[in-house]
N, C-alpha and C positions, 0 to 999 in steps of 0.2 A: 511682291521683297518690300520689307521693314525698311525703314531708314539705317537704323545700326547694320544690317545685313547689306544694305545698299552701298554705307562707308564704309564697311571690311574687305568688300570685293572689290571696289576703287583703288584701296592700298594695296591689295596685293596686284592689282593690273599696273598701278603706276611705279609698284617694284620691280615688275616685268619687263617695262616701257624705257626705264633710267634705273641705273645699278645704284643704290643704295649710299646715302649719303650727298645725295645731286644736289646742292644746296637750292637753286632756283623750283629745281619740284619741290623741296620740304617748303620753303619760302612759301609758294603757292595756296598748300595744304595748310601752312600757320596761317593763310590773310584770308582765302575761299572754299577753305573743307576741302577734302580728298574726291568730292564725288564732281561738285565745278571744279578741280585742278585738272583731272582727268578728263573732263568734256573740252576744256580749253585745249590740253594741248591735243586730241585727238582732231579739234577742228585747225587743227596748224596755228596755235598763238603762244609757242611757246617761245619765253621771251629770249634764250640764242638761239643764233644760228645751227650751234652743234647740238641741240638737243632737240630741235624742229626736225635736224637731219637724221639723228638716234630714231624719234619716234615714228619716223617718215617708213627708217630702214623695218624696224621693228612688224610695225603695223602690215608689210607687204607680206609676213611670213605667215599673221595670225591676226586673229581680233582681240584684243588684248582683257575683254569684258569673258570671252571664252576662257581665252587660257587662265586666268584668276580663279574662275567655275572650277573649273578643271581639277587645281590648285587643290582648291576648299576640299574636294573630292576626295583629293587624294591622301590630302592632309588625314582627313577624318577615316580613313581605309589603313591608315598607316596607325591611328590609336594616337598622332598627333592633334596640336592644336597652335589658331593662330592667336595670338597677344597683342592687341594692340593700344593704343593710348587712353580709348575709352573704356576699356575693362579693367578692373579692379586691380588685376596682378600688376599690373605696366609699373616697372623697378620706377621706385622717386630717382636712385642714382642716375638714371638714363636722361628721365624729364627735364634735371638739372642742364641738360645742355642745353636748355633753351634760353639761358641765361646766362650759360657759360661757353662763351663762343670762341668754338675751337680754331685757334688760328698757329701755324707753322711759318714764323717768320721766313724770307728767303726762299721759301720753295716753289718751286713754279710747273710741279709735275699735277697732273689730275687728279691722282687720290691723296697727294697733299693737300690739295684745294677745295675740293671736293669733299667734305669734313663735316656735313648737316647730320643732324639723330636721325636715328632711324623712324622708319613709318610704318614698321609694324615687324614681331619676331617671329617663327615657328620655333616650337618647342617641344622637347620630346622628353617624356618624364612626369612623374606624379607632382610634385613639390611645386608652392606657386612660386613664380618667378622672382616677384618683389620682397618675398620674407627669404628667399636662398641669397638672393645679392647682396640684403641689406647688409648682414653682417660679411663681407669677403673681402680677397685679397687675390692679385692676381698675381702669378708666379709664374716668369714667364724665362726663354733662352734658346740655346743655341741646338739645332737637330745632330748634329756631331759634337754633341756631347763628351766631356771626357769623366773618368771615373772618378775624379772628385768634384764636378759639375752634379752630376746625377744624386750622388752620397746627400751634396748640402740640399740640393731642390729636393732630396726626398722627409731630409731630415727636417727643413723648415716646412713642408708642407703638413708632411704627419702631426707635427707641433702643433699650426695652426687648426686642424681639424679637431685635433684632440681637445683645445679648447673651443670648439663651436664657431670656427670661422670658416667659412665657405672657400676653397680654393678653387680660382679659374683659373682656366688658362687655353689652349689653342688646341689640345688633342695630336698635335705632332710628334713625330719621334724625340728622343735625347728629352731636353729640360720639362717638355711640356705632361710628355707621357710619365716622366719619374712625378714629377706635381701631384698630376692623377692621382696615378698610385700610391703615394704617397696619404695623399686623405682618404682613399676608400682601406688603405690598412687600419687608420686608424679608427675603424667606421664611422668616418664624416663625410661628408655632404662636397660634390665637386661638379662643377660648372663645364662643361665644352665648348668656347664658342666658333661654330663652325665657319669657313669657307664654300659649302656648297649646300645641298641637299640634307636634311637630319636621315632620310632615307638611306643616304650615301657617305658616310662619315670617312673624310681622308686624312690620312693616310691607308689602304686596304690591310695594312700589318696591322694596325691598332684594332680590329673589328670587334675582338674578343672587349677588349678594354672598354668601348664604347655602347657596348654592351651591358658593362657593370656600369658605367654611370648612368646609363637610360636605366636601370634598375631603382639604384641610390640616388643618382642627381639628375641633372638637367643637361641635354643636349640643345643648344641654341644657334638659331641660324637666323640673318636677315633674308635667305635667299630660299625659293619656294622647293619644296620634294621634287628631286631630279636635276637639281642644278649643280650646273659643274666645279668642282675645285679650281678656277681658272687662276692662273697667278695672281695679277693684280686685285683680285677679292682677297686675298688675305691680309692684306696690308690695308684695305676699306673694313676688314673685321676687326683691325687691328686696334680701330679708334671704339669699337664697343668694348671690348677689354678696359682699356683704359677707363674709360669712361663708366662702367659699371660698377667698376671695386674702387673699394675705400683707399687702395693703394696698391703700387706694382713693384714687384722684387725681380730684377736682372739679376740668373743668376750666372751666367756664363752668352758671351752673344762674338761673334768674330767682327771684323772690319764693316765687310756688308752684311749686315742681321737685320731681319727684319723684328728681333725680338727688342733691338734699340730703337726700331721706331714704335711700339708701344709705349717705352720707358718714355720716347720723346713726346708722344700723345698727352702720355699723364703731366706731363712736366710743362706740358701749353693750357692742359685744365685745371692746373695749381692743385695736382691731386698729388698726393706721398709719391717718390719717387727713389727708392732705395735699389742700391747697387753692391752686389756681394763681390769682393775684389778675387781677382785667380792669380796665379802665378804669373810673373811677369813675363815669364817666357813663354805661355800657352798662347797660341793661334786663336783659340779659343774664348781668351779673354781679352783679348786687342779692343772690340767695340765697348765693352762694359767701361773699361778703366779711361776709354776716350769721355764718355758720359762724366764722367766724374772730374776728366781735367777743364772740361768748355762748360758743366752745366754746375752752378754754385750750388742751386736746389737739392740736386741730386743729395740724397745721403749714402754712403758707405754703411752696411747692416752685413754681422760675419755671422748674425746667426737670429734664432729667435725670438730672441728676448728684445732684440732694437731693435725685429721687425714692430714686434706686439707694440715698442713706444714708440711709432710713429704715425701707428692704423686708431692704438688704443684711448681707451678715455683719456684725455687727461688727467697726469700726477701717474700714470703708469709707466715707471723709468723703469728704462733697462741695468741692472747691476753693474756697477764700473769694476772690468778684470782686473783682479787682483792676484799675487802671491799667496801661498800659505803665512798667516801675520802669524809672528814671532815676538819671544816676549821682551825681546829689545825693542821693538816697536812702540811700545807703549811708553818708554823713555822718554823723560824730560832731556833736554838740553844740556843740565851739568851730569846727570850720569852718565849718558852715550856719549860727552867727552871723558869721563872716568873709565868706563869700556874699552874706551879706544885708545885710550893711555896704558892698557896694561900691555908689558909684549906680550909677544905670542909663546915664547917659552920662557920659564921659569917664573921668580916671584921678585918683587917690588914693594918698598916699605911706606910708608901711608906720607911718608915727607918726600921720596923722589916722586911718587906718582903724583901728590898736587903740585909737583913743580912742572912736571911731564903734563898736565891738565891744565895750569894754569887757572886753578882755582886755591881757595883758601882751604888750610889743614883740616878747618872745622866743616866745612862742607863734602869734602871726601871721607870724611869721620861717620857725617851722618847719612851719607850714601849707602856707601859699603854696605851694611848687613843690609838694606832692603836687594841690592843686588844679589847677596850671599843669598836669599828669602827666594830669589827666581832662579837660584841654580845658576847662576853667571858667574860668577867671582867664589872661589873658595880662600878660606882662610890656613894660611901654613906657619909653620914655625917663625918661618923669616920675614914673612910678607904675606903678602896678595899675589894671586894668579888666577887668570881666565881657566874658566871651570871646563874639563873634559866633556865636548859637545855628547860625546857618545856613553858620557856620564859613570866615567870610570873612576871621579873623585880628582 
C-alpha cells in the first residue's frame, strides 16, 4: 500500500473511531499525520480519557482499518469518491478553518465544543468539490416552513443559481428542500451536506430530490457510506455548511432550530450571516428574530440583491428601495414651498401665493413657469391652481 493510500485509509478509520469535528483527533492529525495518529489512538495513547473510552468501545466491535477498507470499497461501488486535504479538489473555504478557529462562547455541549475542521469528505456527483463551493451561499431554515418562507427561500436560491452561485443546504424538508429546488429550477448547481452516508440520504421523502442533486450538483458527507443520520450529527454537519460557503442566509427558524446553529457558526467564523425577517406573529421566525436582536454582526436581508451585496465583490451594492419617482421629487426648496402653498381647491393670486409661501414675489414669478411645464400648476384667469393629477386641466 502506498503512503497516499495508507493516509487515506487512516483518515477514514479515524472518522469511524471518533465523530468528525473532534478537536483532539484533528490536532493529532495536524501534528503527526493521520497514520501516526491512528496508531497512537489504537495503542491507547489518546490525550483525553473520554476519547480513549470511545476508541476502546469502537475497537471492541471492529478493526478500524478493516472497517475503513470496506468503506472505501463501498464508496467505489457507489460511484462516489473520498476527498481529503491531500487532493486537488479539497475546498479552500474549509481549509481556511485551520486558521479560523471556530469558537462558540458560553457553550458546554460536546457538539458546540468539538468543532474542528473535517478530516475527509465523501462526495457523490461529477463536479469538483472546490470549484463547486468556491462561489457558494448557504440557504437554511425551518423544516416546518410556512408558505412565506418557502417562497422566499425558493426565490433567493433561484436568483443565486441564475447568477452562477452554488446554493448549499442540508437536504431537509422545508426551507432546505425549497433552496435546493430553487437552484435546480434555475439550471444551477446545488450541494446537499448530509449528516449520514451519501448512499442513504435523509429524509427518505426527499430521495428523488437527492437523485437530482447528485446528477447536477453534489451530495457531501463526513460520514462513510451506510452511516445513520443520528441526531447529534446534524449539528456537527452544520459547521461544514457555515464554513464551506461565502455566507449563510437564514430564512425561517423557530426558537430551538438547528438552522440558527448554522447561522451562529457562520458568525463565529466571521462569515456573513444574513437573516430574512418574518411576521412577528409567526413562531417559525422567532429564532431568526432573536439572532437579529442578539448578534450585531447579523445582517437583515429582504431579497437577492441584499444577499449579493453581503457576499459578492466589493462595490456590488443593493439598490435602495424607493417608491415611484414623481416630478415633485426634483423640485428645489422654493419650488416645493410654492407648490405646497397652493390651495387644494380654487385659485390664488401671485401676491397671496408669495405671502403663503414666505417668498419674494419675483421668486414666485420666476418659479411658476417651471411648475407649469412640469404640469404641476395651471394658470387661470384669476390666478394659479394645482393641476388635476388625472390630467383634466
